[in-house]
TIGU-485203 format. One record per atom (N, C-alpha, C): x, y negated, z. Coordinates in steps of 0.2 Angstrom, whole numbers, plus 5000, padded with zeros to 4 digits. Layout:
<nodes>
XYZ ...
</nodes>
This chain:
<nodes>
503149205020 503149265014 503149235008 503849215005 504049194999 503549224994 503449294994 503049324987 502349294987 502049264993 501349244993 501349184989 501849134992 501749054989 501749044983 501449014982 501548984974 501648894974 502148894975 502448804977 502048764972 501948784966 501648724962 501048704965 500748744969 499948724970 500048684977 500648684981 500448674987 500348584987 500548544982 500548474982 499648464981 499348504977 498648504976 498248494982 498348554988 498148554992 498248504998 498948484999 499048425003 498648364999 498748344992 498548284990 497648274991 497348334990 496648344991 496348314997 496848345001 496548315008 496748255010 497248215007 497348155009 496848115003 496648134997 496348104995 495648074997 495448125002 494748135004 494848085012 495448065013 495648025019 495648065026 495748125025 495748185030 496348175035 496248185041 496848205044 496848245049 496848315046 496648375051 497248415052 497248455058 497848515059 497848545052 498448565051 498548615044 498048675044 497848715050 497448765049 496748745048 496648695050 495848655049 495748645041 496248645037 496148645029 495848705026 495948755030 495848825028 495048825026 494548865022 493948865021 493648905027 493048885030 492748935035 492048945033 491648915027 491048935026 490348895030 490048955032 489448945037 489748955043 490348995044 490748985050 490449025056 489849075056 489649125061 490049145066 489749155072 490049185078 490449255075 491049265077 491149325075 490949395080 490949455077 490649495078 491049535085 490749555088 491149575095 491149655094 491649685097 491649755098 491649795104 491049805106 490749805114 491049885114 491149925112 491649975112 492349975117 492649915114 493149905118 492949855126 493449845130 493449815134 493349745135 493849725129 493849665128 494149655120 494149585118 494449565111 495049575112 495649565118 496049575117 496349655117 495949695119 496049765118 495949785111 495349755108 495249775101 495749745096 496149685099 496649655095 497349705095 497449725100 497949775101 497849835097 497249865098 497049945094 497049925087 496849875084 496849875077 497549845074 498049815079 498549795075 499249855078 498949905080 499549945083 499849995077 500350005077 500850025073 500949985067 500549925067 500549885060 500949815061 500949795068 501349735070 501749745076 502149745076 502649735081 502349715089 502349745094 502049745101 502349665102 503049655101 503249585104 503049525101 502749535093 502349495089 501649465092 501449535094 500649525098 500749495105 501349505108 501349475115 501449405114 501949375108 502049315109 501449275106 501049295102 500449265099 500049255106 499849295110 499249295115 499549275121 500249255122 500549225126 500649275132 501149325131 501249365138 501949395135 502049435140 502749495139 502549555136 502849575131 502849635127 502549695130 502949705137 502749745143 502049765143 501649705145 500949695145 500449745140 500649705133 500349745128 500449815127 501149845130 501149915129 500849945133 500749915139 500149935145 499749955144 499449885141 498649915139 498449965132 498949965128 499150015123 499050075125 499650095130 499550155133 498950175137 498550125140 497950145144 497350165141 497450135133 497050175130 497050235125 497650265127 497850335123 498250315117 498550255116 498850245110 499550275111 499950285106 500450325106 501050265106 501650285108 502150235108 502350195103 502550155101 503050125096 503650105095 504050135093 504750125094 504950065089 504650065082 504650025079 504250005073 504149945071 503649935065 503949915059 503849945053 504149925046 503749865045 504149825042 503849765038 503449765033 503449835030 503049845023 502249815024 501949835030 501249825029 501149745028 501749695031 501549635030 501649605024 502249645021 502449625013 501949665008 501649725009 501349765004 500449765006 500449745014 499949765015 499449695019 499649655019 499549595021 498649575022 498449595015 497649595016 497349655020 497649695021 497449745027 497449695034 498049675035 498149645041 497549565042 497449555036 497049485036 496149505038 496049565035 495349585035 495249625043 495749655046 495649685051 495649635056 495849575055 495949535061 495549455059 495049475054 494649425051 494049405057 493849445061 493349445066 493749425074 494349435074 494749425081 495149375081 495349335077 495749285077 495649225074 495749165076 495649115073 496049095067 496049055064 496549035057 497249025060 497348985066 498048975068 498349025070 497949075074 498249135075 498449195070 497949185065 498149235059 498749215056 498849135056 499449115051 500049135056 500149145062 500649165066 500749235066 500149285066 500349355064 500449365056 500349315054 500449345045 501149315043 501449285047 501949235046 501949195038 501249165038 501049115033 501049035035 501149005030 501048925031 500148925029 499848865032 499148855028 499148855023 499648825019 499548825011 499648895008 500048935011 500049005009 499449045010 499149035015 498549085016 498049055011 497848975012 497448955006 497548985000 498248994997 498249014991 498249084989 498349124996 498049194995 497349204996 497049174999 496349175000 495849164992 496249114988 496049094982 496249134976 496849144976 497149174970 497349254971 497349284975 497249354977 496749394976 496549384968 495949424967 495349384971 495249324971 494749304975 494649334981 495049334985 495149364991 494549344996 494449284995 493949235001 493349244998 493149264992 492449294989 492449354993 492949384993 492749464996 492749465003 493049435005 492949415013 492249395014 491949375011 491049355013 491049275011 491449235008 491449165009 491349135015 491649155021 491549135026 492149155032 492449115036 492649135040 492349135047 492249195051 491849205058 492349165063 491849145068 492149095072 492349135078 493049115080 493349145087 493749105088 493749105096 494049055099 494749095099 495249045103 496049065101 496149135107 496449175106 496449235109 497149235115 496849225121 497449225127 497549285131 498149305133 498149355137 497849355144 497249395147 497249395153 497149455156 497449465162 497549535165 496849565165 496949635164 496249655163 495849665171 495349655171 495049675177 494849755178 494649755184 494449825187 493949865180 493449825179 492949855174 493449865167 493749815164 494249835158 494749895159 494949905165 495349945165 494950025167 494450025169 493950085170 493750105162 493650055158 493250055151 493950095147 494550065148 495050085145 495350165145 495150175151 495450245154 494850285151 494150275151 493750305146 493950325139 494050275136 494350275129 494850325128 495450325132 495850365133 495750445134 495150445138 494950535137 494450545132 494050495130 493850515122 494350525116 494950485117 495450495113 495750575113 495950585121 496150665121 495750715119 494950695121 494550755120 494550765112 494650725109 494450735101 495050735097 495650715099 496250695096 496850735099 496750755105 497350765109 497850705111 498450735112 498850675113 499050645106 498950585106 499150555098 499850535097 500250555103 501150555103 501350625100 500750665099 501050725095 500750745091 500350685086 500050695079 500550665075 500750715071 501250705065 500850665059 501150605058 500750555053 501250545047 500850535042 501450505036 501250435036 501950395036 501850325037 501450295032 501250255033 500850215027 501250195022 501050195016 501550175010 502250225008 502150285012 502650335011 502550355004 501950345001 501950374992 502350334989 502350264991 502850214987 503550244987 503750274991 504350304991 504450364986 503850404987 503750464983 503750454976 503350384975 503250394968 503850344964 504250314968 504850264966 505350324964 505450384968 505950424966 505850464960 506350474955 506350494949 506350584951 506550604955 506650674958 505950714955 506050754951 505550804949 505150774943 505350724939 505050694935 505550724929 505150714923 505350764917 505550714911 505250654911 505350594906 505950554907 506450564904 507150534906 507050444902 507350404905 507450334903 507950324896 507850354892 508150354886 507750314879 507150304880 506750304873 507050224872 506950164877 507150114875 506850064869 506250094868 505650064862 505150084864 504750034862 504050044864 503650044857 503350104856 502950114849 502350094848 502550034844 501849984844 501350024839 501550064835 501150114831 500650164835 500850174841 500450224845 499650184847 499150224848 498650194851 498750164857 498650114860 498850074867 498450134873 498750144878 498450164884 498950134889 498350084892 498750044897 498350054905 498850044909 498550044917 498849984920 498649974928 498849944931 499349994935 499849954938 500449984943 499950014949 500050084951 499550094957 499850064963 500350034964 500349994970 500749914968 500549894962 500849834960 500449784964 500849724966 500549674970 500049634965 499649594968 499149554962 499349494962 499449444967 499349384968 499849334964 500649354967 501049334963 501649374964 501649434960 501949494958 502849464957 502849414954 503549414950 504049374956 503749354961 504249304965 504849334968 504549404972 505049414975 505349484971 505749484968 506049544964 506149604968 506349584975 506649654978 506049704980 505249684979 504749714980 504449734974 504749794972 504749824965 503949854964 503649834959 503049844958 502949894953 503549914950 503349974944 504250004945 504350044949 504950084950 505050134944 505650164944 505850204939 505550284939 505350294946 505050364947 504150354944 503850294946 503250274944 503150274936 503750234934 503650224925 503750304922 504250344925 504450414922 503750464923 503450464929 502650484929 502150474925 502150404925 501550374920 501750394913 502250374911 502550404903 502250474903 502550514908 502350594906 501650594906 501450554908 500550564907 500250524902 500550494898 500550474891 500350384892 500450364897 500350294898 501050264894 500750204890 501350174885 501250094887 500750064892 500650004894 500450004900 500849944904 500649914910 500549844912 499949824914 499749764914 499949734921 500049654922 500149634928 499849564926 499549544934 499149474935 499749434936 499649364930 499949304930 499649244932 499949184934 499649134932 500049094928 499849064924 500249034919 500548974921 500348934925 500748884928 501248884933 501248954934 501848974939 502349014934 502249024928 502649064923 503149024919 502948964917 503148924911 503148844915 503748804911 503648734914 503048704912 502848644915 502348604913 502448554907 503148554904 503248494899 503248424902 503248384897 503048314899 502248304900 501848344898 501148334899 500948334907 501348394910 501048414917 501848444920 502248384923 502848414924 502848434931 502248424934 502248444941 502048534942 501948554936 501848624935 502548654933 502548734935 503148754934 503448794937 503348754945 504048774951 504048834951 504648864950 504848934953 504748974946 504548954941 504548984934 505149024933 505748984933 506449034932 506549084935 506249094942 506449164945 505849214943 505249194942 504749224938 504949264932 505249224928 505549234921 505949284922 506449274927 506949334927 506749404930 506349404935 506049464937 505649504932 505249454928 504949494922 505249514917 505849484915 506249514911 506549584911 506749584920 506949644922 506349694921 505849694923 505249724923 505149764916 505249704910 505149724904 505749774901 506249754903 506749804900 506849884904 506549874910 506449924914 505949984911 505449954911 504749984907 504950014900 505449974897 505449994889 505950054888 506250064893 506750124893 506350194894 505650184897 505250234897 504750224890 504750194886 504250184881 503650144883 503750104888 503250074891 503250004890 502649974888 502549884887 502249864892 502549794894 502149754900 501749714896 500949704899 500449654897 500349614902 500249544900 500049514905 499249484904 499049474909 498349474911 498249384911 497949364906 497849284906 497149274905 496949234912 496349204913 496449134915 496449094909 496649024909 496248974905 496248924906 496748884911 496348884918 496848904923 496448894929 496148824932 495748814936 495448754937 495948714942 495848664943 496348624947 495948564952 496348544957 495848514961 495748434959 495448394963 495348324959 495948294959 496348294964 497048254964 497548264958 497348324954 497848324948 497348284942 496948254943 496648234937 496548154938 496848144944 496948074945 497248024941 497748044937 498148004932 497848024925 497548084924 497348104919 496548124918 496148084920 495348094922 495048124915 495348114909 495048134902 495148204901 495548244906 495648314905 494948344910 494948314913 494348344918 493748384915 493448444915 492948464912 492348454917 492148514921 491548534924 491948554931 491448534936 491648534943 491348594946 491648624951 491348684954 491648674959 491248674966 491448674972 491948604973 492548624975 493148564975 493648564969 493448614964 493948604959 493648594952 494048574946 493848564940 494148594935 493748604930 494048634924 494648574920 495148624917 495648594914 495248604906 495048534903 494548564897 494948574892 494748634889 494948654883 494848634878 494348584877 494248544871 494648494870 495148464875 495548434874 496148444871 496548414866 497148454864 497648464868 497648424873 498248414877 498348484882 497748504884 497648564888 497948624884 497548624877 497548674872 498548684870 498748624870 499448634868 499748654874 499648634879 499948664886 499948734885 499348764885 499348824885 499648874880 499548844874 499948884869 500748874869 501048824872 501748814873 501948844877 501548854882 501848874889 501848964888 501448994883 501349054882 501949074876 502049024872 502649034868 503349034871 503349004875 503849004881 503949054883 503449094887 503549154890 503649204886 503549214881 503549274875 504349254871 504449194872 505249174868 505649194872 505449184880 506049204885 506049274885 505549304885 505349384886 505249424879 505549424874 505249444868 505149504867 505149564873 504949614873 504249634875 504049574879 503449594881 503049624876 502449674879 502049714875 501349654872 501249614876 500549574875 500249534879 499449514878 499149494885 498549534884 498149524888 497449524888 497049474892 496649444889 496249384892 495549404893 495449374899 494649364902 494549304902 493849264897 493749214898 493049184899 492849234903 492249214906 492049244913 492749254918 492649294923 492349244929 492449294936 492349244942 492749194943 493349184940 493649124941 493449074936 493449004939 493248944933 493948934930 493848934923 494248924918 494148874914 493848894908 493648854903 492948814904 492748774901 491948744902 491548784902 491648844896 490948884896 491048954899 491548954904 491749024908 491149024913 490748984914 490149004919 489448964916 489648964910 489048934906 488748874907 489148824910 489048754911 489448704907 489448724902 489948684897 489448624895 488848624895 488348564893 488448504898 488848524903 488948474909 489548414907 489948464902 490648434901 490548384895 490848324896 490848264891 491048294884 491548324885 492048354879 491648414875 491448464880 491048504876 490448504876 489948464878 489248464878 488948484872 489248454866 489048464860 489248524856 489648574859 489948624857 489548694859 489548744856 489348804858 489748854863 489648894867 489948934871 490448984866 490248994862 490449034857 491149004853 491048944851 491548904849 492248894854 491948864860 492448854865 492748924868 492548974870 492849034871 493249064865 492849074860 493349094853 494149044852 494048974853 494448934852 495048944858 494848954864 495348974869 495649034867 495349094865 495749154861 496149144857 495849104853 496449084846 497049044849 496849004855 497548964857 497949004860 497849054864 498149104867 498549144861 498249164857 498449204852 499149164849 499049104847 499449054842 499949054847 499949054854 500549034858 500949094859 500649154860 500949214860 501349244853 500949234846 501349244840 501649204837 501649134840 502249104837 502849124839 503049154846 503449174848 503649254846 503149284847 503149364844 502549384840 502649374833 502149404829 501749474831 502249514834 502149594834 501649604841 501749554846 501549554852 500749564851 500449604855 499649634854 499349574859 498849544856 498449494859 497649524860 497449534865 496649574865 496249534868 495649534867 495249464869 494549504873 494649524879 494049554882 493449514883 492749554881 492149514879 491749524888 492249524893 491949524899 491549464901 490949464903 490749384904 490449354900 490549384892 490249344887 489549334887 489149284886 488349274885 488149304892 488349304898 488149344904 488049414903 488549444898 488649504898 488249544892 487949504888 487549504883 487849514877 487549514872 487649524865 488149464863 488749464858 489049404858 489349404850 488849414847 489249434838 489549364837 489149304839 489349234837 490249234839 490349244845 491049234847 491549284843 491149334842 491849394839 491849364832 491349354829 491449314822 492049254821 492049234826 492449164827 493249184829 493349254830 494049264833 494549274828 495049244830 495549254824 495749324822 495949344816 496149424813 496749454817 497149424821 497649444824 497549464831 496949454834 496749474839 496349534839 496349584845 495949644845 495249634850 494749674850 494149664853 494149704859 494149694867 493949754870 493349734874 493049804874 492449804878 492449864882 492049854889 491949894893 491449954890 491750024888 491450074885 490750084887 490650084894 489950114897 489450054898 489650004897 489149944898 488449954894 487949954898 487249944897 487050004895 487350074897 487250124895 486550144899 486050174896 485450174902 485450234906 485250234913 485350294916 484650304921 484650364924 484150374928 484350404934 484350374940 484550414947 483950414952 483750474954 483350464960 482750444958 482550454951 481850424948 481850344946 482450314947 482650244946 482850224939 482650204935 482850194928 483250134929 483950124926 484250064926 485050064922 485250014921 485850024916 486550024920 487050034917 487750034919 487949954918 488249934922 488449864923 489149874920 489549884923 490249914922 490749954926 491149994925 491750034928 491250094931 490950124928 490750184929 491150244926 491150294931 491350354929 490850424931 490350404935 489750444935 489350454929 489350404923 488950394919 489550394912 489250434907 489850444902 489650394896 490150354895 490050304889 490050354881 490250304877 490050224876 489350214877 489250154879 488550124880 488350084872 487750064872 487550024866 487949944867 488149924872 488449844871 489049854868 489649914870 490249904867 490249934860 489749984858 489750004851 489449974847 489049914849 488749864844 489349824844 489649794848 490349744848 490849784844 491049844844 491649874842 491549874834 490949884832 490549884825 490749814823 490449764826 490449694825 491149674822 491649694828 492449674826 492549714822 492549774820 492849794813 492549784808 491949764807 491649724801 492049664799 492349634806 492549564804 493349574804 493649644804 494149654802 494749644809 494349654814 494849654821 495049734823 495549744827 495449804829 495149814836 495049864839 494549884844 494849914851 494849904856 495049944863 494449944867 494450004870 493950034875 494350004882 493949974886 494049974894 493750034897 493950094899 493850144902 494050154909 493850204913 493950214919 494150294919 494750304921 494850384920 495150404927 495250364931 495550384939 494950384943 494850314945 494150294950 493850224947 493450204951 492950154950 492850134957 492450054956 492350064963 491650084966 491550134961 491050204965 491450224971 492150224972 492450244976 493150224974 493550174978 494150174977 494750184981 494550224986 494850224992 495350294991 495150334985 495750384984 496050374978 496650404977 497050384970 496650404963 496250454964 495850484958 495350524959 494750524956 494250584956 494250644953 494350684955 494450754949 493850774946 493550724944 492850744938 493050734931 493350794931 493850804924 493350814919 492650834920 492350854915 492050784913 491850744916 491550674914 492150644911 492650644913 493250604908 493450624903 493350704902 493350724894 492950714891 492250714893 491650694890 491750624887 491950584891 491950524888 492550504882 493050534885 493550524879 493450564873 493150624874 492950644867 492350604863 491950584865 491550524863 491850474860 492450444863 492850374860 493250414854 493350474854 493850494848 493350494842 492750514843 492150504838 492050444836 492050384841 491950314838 492550284834 493150304836 493750274833 494050214835 494050204842 494350134844 495050134843 495250094843 496250074843 496650094848 496350094854 496650104860 496350094867 496550104872 496150114879 496450074884 496150024888 496450004894 496050054899 496450094903 496250144906 496150144914 496150074917 496150064924 496149974925 495749964930 495849894933 496349904938 496249844944 496849874948 496849934951 496249964952 496150024954 496350074949 496550134949 496550184944 497350194941 497750164944 498450174940 498950214943 498550274947 498850334950 499150374942 499650414944 499950454939 499550524940 498950524938 498650594940 498450644933 498050684935 498050734930 497650714925 497050684927 496650644923 496750594917 497450574919 497850524912 498050574907 498050644909 498250694902 497750694898 497050694902 496550704897 496550644892 496650574894 496450534889 497050544883 497650554887 498250574882 498250614876 497850674878 497650734873 497250714869 496650674870 496350654865 496550604860 496950574862 497350504859 497850544853 498050594855 498650624851 498550694848 497950714849 497950784847 497150774842 497350774835 496650784831 496250834833 495650834834 495150884836 495050914841 495450884846 495350914853 494650904854 494450964859 493950964862 493950964871 493450954873 493350954881 493651024883 493251084881 493451134883 494251154882 494451134877 495151164875 495751114879 495551064881 495951004883 496051024891 495451044894 495451044901 495651114903 495551164898 495851234900 496551224900 496851204896 497451184895 497851154902 497551104903 497851064908 497851104916 497151134915 497051174921 497751234924 497751264915 498351314916 499051284917 499151234915 499851194916 499951194923 499451164926 499551124932 499651164938 499051234936 498951264943 499051344941 499251374935 499351434933 498851464930 498851524928 498351564925 497851594930 498151614935 497551644940 497251594944 497351524945 497151474949 496551444944 496851434938 496451394931 495651404933 495551444931 494751464931 494351434938 494651434943 494351414949 494451344950 494951304947 494951254946 494551214942 494451244936 493951234931 493251224934 493151264937 492351264943 492251214947 492951204950 492851154955 492851094952 493251074945 493051014941 492250994939 491951054937 491351064936 490951034941 491051054947 490551054952 490550984954 491250964955 491450874955 491050844951 491050844945 490850794940 489950804941 489750864941 488950874940 488750834948 489150854952 488950804959 488850734958 489450704955 489450634953 488950604950 488750644944 488150614940 487550594945 487550624951 486950594955 487150524960 487650504958 487850434962 487350384960 487150344966 486650284965 486950244964 487050244956 487550174952 487050114952 487450064955 487050004952 487649954955 487649874953 488049834956 488049824962 487549824966 487649824974 487849874976 487749944974 487949994977 488649994977 488949984971 489649984968 489949944972 489849884974 490249824977 490049814984 489449844987 489249824993 489249884998 489049944996 488750005000 489750025003 489550065008 490250085012 490650135010 490550155003 490950215001 491650195001 492050135001 492650115001 493050145008 492450125013 492650135020 492550195023 491950225020 491850295022 491750285029 492050355032 491950355042 492250315043 492650265041 493050215044 492550155047 491950135042 491550095044 491150105051 491150065056 491050055061 490050065061 489850095066 489050095068 489050035072 488350005072 488149955076 487549965079 487549965085 486949985090 486449925089 486649855089 486249805086 486349785079 485749755075 485849735069 486549665070 486949675065 487449615065 487249545062 486649555058 486549495053 487049485049 487649515048 488049495042 487749535036 487949495031 487849535024 488449555022 488349615018 489049655014 489249615010 489949625010 490249575005 490749615000 490849584996 491249634989 491749674991 491649734993 492149774993 492449775000 492449745003 492949715009 492349745017 491849715017 491549725025 490749755023 490549815024 490049825022 489549815027 489749805033 489349805041 488849845041 488249825043 487649875042 487049845036 487349815032 486849795028 486549825023 486049885026 485849935022 485449905015 484949855017 484749805010 485149785006 485649775007 486249745004 486549804999 486649855003 486949914999 486549954995 485849954995 485550004991 485249984986 485149904984 484749894978 485049914972 484649954967 483749944968 483550004970 483750034973 483550104976 483250094982 482650144984 482350134991 482950164995 482650155002 483350175006 483250245007 482750285006 482850355007 483050395000 482950354995 483350384988 484050364989 484150304991 485050284992 485250354996 485150355001 485350415006 485350465003 484750495000 484650574997 485150574992 485250524987 485850514983 486350544984 486550494990 487250514992 487350584996 486850614998 486950675002 486850714995 486650714989 486650754985 487350764981 487650704981 488350694978 488750734983 488550724990 489150764995 489150834996 488350854993 488250944995 488550964989 488450944983 488750974976 489550964977 489750914980 490550884980 490950954984 490450974991 490551024993 490751074992 490351104987 490451164982 491051164979 491251114976 491951104971 492351114976 492451094982 492951104986 493051174989 492551204988 492651284991 492951304985 492851304979 493351314973 493951314973 494051244974 494851204974 495251244981 494751264986 495151294991 495451364990 495051394986 495151464983 495751464979 495851404974 496251384971 496951374973 496951344980 497551334982 497851414984 497551454987 497751524988 497951564983 497751544977 498051574971 498651524968 498951494970 499551464968 500151464973 500751454971 501251454974 501851394972 502351374976 502751334973 502551274972 502751254966 502551174964 501751174962 501451214958 500951224959 500451234964 500651264970 500451254977 500451174979 500951144979 501051084980 500451034977 500551044969 499851014966 499251024967 499051084970 498451094972 498151064979 498751074982 498451044988 498550974989 498950944985 498850864984 498150854982 497850884976 497350874973 496650884978 496750934983 496450954987 496250904993 496750874994 496750824999 496350764996 496450754991 496050684988 495250714987 495150774985 494550794986 494150794992 494450814997 494250815002 493850745007 494550695004 494450625005 493750605003 493550614997 493050584992 492450614996 492450684998 491750715000 491750675008 492150665012 491850635018 491750575017 491950535013 491650465010 490950465010 490750515004 490050515002 489650535007 489950585011 489350605016 489350555022 489750515023 489750455027 489250415026 489250395020 488750335017 488050355018 487950415017 487250455017 486950435026 487650465029 487650465037 487350385040 487750345036 487750285039 487050255038 486750265031 486250245029 485550265033 485650325035 485050365039 485050335046 485650315048 485750295055 485450225055 485550175051 485250105051 484550105050 484250145046 483550175046 483350185054 483550235056 483250265063 483450215068 484150165067 484150115073 483750055072 483550035066 483049985066 482350015068 482150075067 481550105068 481450105075 481950125078 481950145087 482050065090 482150025087 482349955091 481549925091 481449945085 480549915084 480049955088 480250015090 479650065091 479650045100 479050065102 478950075110 478350125111 478350175106 477850225107 478250295108 477850345107 478250415108 478650435103 478650395097 478950415091 479850385092 479950345097 480550335098 481050385101 480850435105 481150485107 481350515101 480950535098 481250575091 481850545088 481650465086 482150425082 482850425087 482750425094 483350415098 483750485097 483450535096 483850605094 484050615088 483650575082 484150585075 484650535077 484750475081 485350435080 485750475084 485550525089 486150555094 486550605088 485950625083 486250675079 486650645073 486450605071 486850555066 487650535068 487650505076 488250485078 488650555079 488450605081 488850675081 489250685074 488650685071 489050695063 489450655061 489350595063 489950555060 490550555064 490550575071 491150585075 491450645071 491050685067 491450755066 491850725059 491350695055 491750675050 492450625050 492350575055 492850545056 493550575059 493350635062 493850685067 494150705059 493850735054 494050775049 494550715044 494250655044 494550605039 495150585042 495150585048 495950575052 496450615051 496250675050 496650745048 496950725040 496450705037 496650705029 497050645029 497050575032 497250515031 498050515033 497950565039 498650565043 499150615040 498950635035 499350675031 499550645024 499150605022 499150585015 499150495015 499650475014 499650405014 499250375008 499150415003 498750384997 498050364999 497750395004 497050395006 497050335009 496350285007 496250225010 496650165007 496850165002 497350114998 496950104991 497050044990 496950024983 497449954982 497549954976 498149894975 497949824976 497249814975 497149744976 496849724983 496649784987 496349774993 496849794999 497449844996 497849865001 497449915004 497549935011 497349995014 496649975017 496049995015 495549985018 495350005025 495850065028 495650095034 496350125036 496550135043 497250175043 497050225047 497450275050 497250335054 496850305061 497050255064 496850245071 496150205070 495950195063 495250165063 494750225064 495050295062 494550335062 494450365071 495150345073 494950355081 494550305084 494650255082 494150195085 493450215082 493450255077 492550265075 492250305079 492650365082 492350415086 492250355093 492550325095 492650295101 491950255100 491850215095 491250195092 490650225093 490650285090 490150325091 489950345096 490250365101 490250385108 489750325112 490050275110 489750215114 489150195112 488950205105 488350195101 487850245104 488050305105 487650365107 487450345114 487950325119 487850315126 487150255126 487350215122 486950155123 486150175121 486150225116 485350245115 485150305121 485650345122 485350385127 485150355134 485350295135 485250255140 484650215141 484150225135 483650185134 483050235136 482550205139 482050225143 481550255136 
</nodes>
């Protein structure tokens, strides 16, 4: 996969191995962490059966057969024995656009050497994907489960019998899967790429820099290295037209600076492939400009490097974290490389809109990015404010040297551990705008638990005290201000393209209009769908005196017609009121199973695995719930689900009151709302299950029977949710997808969940 590879890093990994005197097989260079035993899937007859099921329709059967050392007919025979439908052909789109989905679903099934074969990656390509694709390895748990190589074995009599039982379960709950009409995954890419039905024509050919910024990420933009393969369009014309129609005038994309510009005399080994990336960037910028949209680069620099990079330049090394060292920005050579690289990029692509920076993120960049600058020989006598402000000034100098009109936005994410940072703001150059997460530090109380918003919340309406304080300090220092908000979705749930909580969105936009920020960043990697929510932001940005009621009433009437508008407004209010009960916390947002919903499996025995950041919830209830008690956590999700169900009833009535294009819009929104409801209800179910399971396993008295009855009721509920979710997901390829995680699940995962639930129920039913 050429798109994945970043050639410039290859020498780093290879040299790092030789530097330590290692002579390992290529796949053994990949990270394993604590390397615990992989989880088994006891509801399948064998790991081979699980492998075939989880890759069915995503990987060609011939590829699976080659990987396990057998004939394609054997793979197809086992698939048929479990009730899986025939596969005539498999699109390569999942491998190109959904490789993270393939990595995640095989993480507990295959060792690295077989994963490489499955993915058509080299070890270096996979290592770079795990590190640079939105810190994927961290999201996978900082460990690789231990798996023996998977080889084909003819199923024995017990396996054949169990496969037949699975097929019976599938037929009982879903009928013949051959007859299920399912929208192919990524069909939304084709739909949104087409300009059919769009109203904005590509004739603007200019970006109005006087307008307030309204910037999003491309709904299906690739994160790791989006510019290396121009044939995979991250922002096609249809999507540009739809976003422009919703008031978007900026789209941001992730880049790595050493991939985008030559290293010059100082670092000649950097910059391989930059010519191709610059050409792709030029085309994207020109294409977006025709719709009045500017392209912005996410700059999180300078990225840390392995020891081999510093072998001939030890004076540039800063602090160490793991196997990587910072390129110390207190050294002129590093700053000159950064500013010259950005000047090169903006000189080659003069129509770029600008950049936004993160200078204290999860990635190791400058020596103060992790608050450990005192360990650096160059930075030990400097303050974090001096270092971070200097990095932003260096970036601004390079950008503005080539294009004085480009926007440079410094994001205060992570500054002072997300605390107050007036000293950094005071040192920023005047040609930089300050961006702050609007809702940060907002006090909330959910379920009797008082806390504060950390980031990225739609259930709580900003702005909060940190942002308002920072914006005021920036304005006093002569800087422009930008609000980072979420108008479509957040990690509260990212598996739907948007949340129809329009009242909450409108309240937030109305509050921001009173504060007077100069622009908004409307999404992170999630949230770039051209939804009606974006119209709310547009209205408050362009209409002086706009109010929540006037804006929402007009959008409802325009989108659904006069007859349906009152019902839609009732639905939006019900969804918004329900979502105010979301048990927000950093742990809940990143580790609870709301991204997976009914697709997350139940486990009859504790797994011992801890939930990871948005990837694997497992059964880690204690990891999901903090700071809420287990009962409060479950109760809050039940409140969200119950209130949400009321909104769905209003939206169903609205669908019946529409026709034509308005009926299509109403049905599309109803699909999204139903998916969200099923996710919320399932999280509550899963929490109740873990509580009852753990109590039952520890019980030996009369109370155990009641606990078993509760478990059986929960599994029955989960079966119902999974079946309903299967219908929604089969008809709507948007559901379950997020740009930086790809598909959290696919339709067959919901079928597996039913098989899983029935197996768990049989386990507890059989207990004395």
